[in-house]
C-alpha positions, 0 to 999 in steps of 0.5 A: 553600396547600400544595397550590397550591404543590406544584401550581405546582412540578409545572406548572413541572417538567412545562413545563421537561421538555416544552421539553427534549424538543422541543429534542432533535428540532430539527435543527442546522445542515446538514452540507456532505458535499461537503467530507468526504473520501470515500476517503483514500489510504494514501499520497500519489499518486506515492509508495511506501514499504517497510521493507527489513530493518526500515529505511525504504528511501528509493527512488523507486517507479514503475509500468508496464503489463506487456505489456497493460493487464490487468497492471502491474509495480512498479519500484523503483531506486536508485543509491547514492554508491558506485555500488552499485545496487538494483533491485526488480521486482514483475511480473504484478500484475493490474489488479483489486482483490484480494490476490494471493500473490507467487511465485518469479521465473520466469526462463525459463518463460512468464509465468503472470500470477501476481505474482512478485518479483526484486531485483538488487544491482549494483556500478558500475551494471551488474555483478551482485553479488547476485540475490534471489528470493522465499523459497519456504520462506515463504508470507506474500508478498502484493501487495494492490491496494486501488484501480485506476482505469483512467481516471486510470491510478492504482493503490494498494495494499500488499505484503510479500515475503521474498527469499533470495539465489540460491545461484549468487551469489558472496559480496560484502561488504555483500550480505546473504543475505536481504532482508525487504520489509515494510509496503510501500505504493504509490499510483502513476500507471501509465505506458505501456511 
């Protein structure tokens, strides 16, 4: 009797083990992959973001083709209630995925198709009170094109640049000697010139 009881218990245990093993291989409900995001942008289309000296700079971003469709530029412009304005230009950016160094703004020499940056502070809409170009003592400036869509004419990426006031500028109150633009990101439709 003892052996029959042990045999019955073993048969039940083995039967339950078999059921658990067969249920593991059963497929679950199908997953709808068309509803899953394939590629999530780093920022919403039509927007840009950057920290200027550690504070969010709430200025509108735009992108324009620069001379050809092989290059584009980013333009950020804002005018404050006291008629002071700030204008940032990052030009000669290739329309290709990749991370590119940003060099010093070249005023008079022919463009060399390497990204460069310039920021101008104005008073009363057009009177220049501070010009800033890339700080050549640093080598951690970059712009990275994460995505470029030539059909939709959109571009997405990141940037960081450290700017130093040009020595020819006079001292104006409230205009700093340097400007740090960090954690920059953009997702823009590129406009025709």
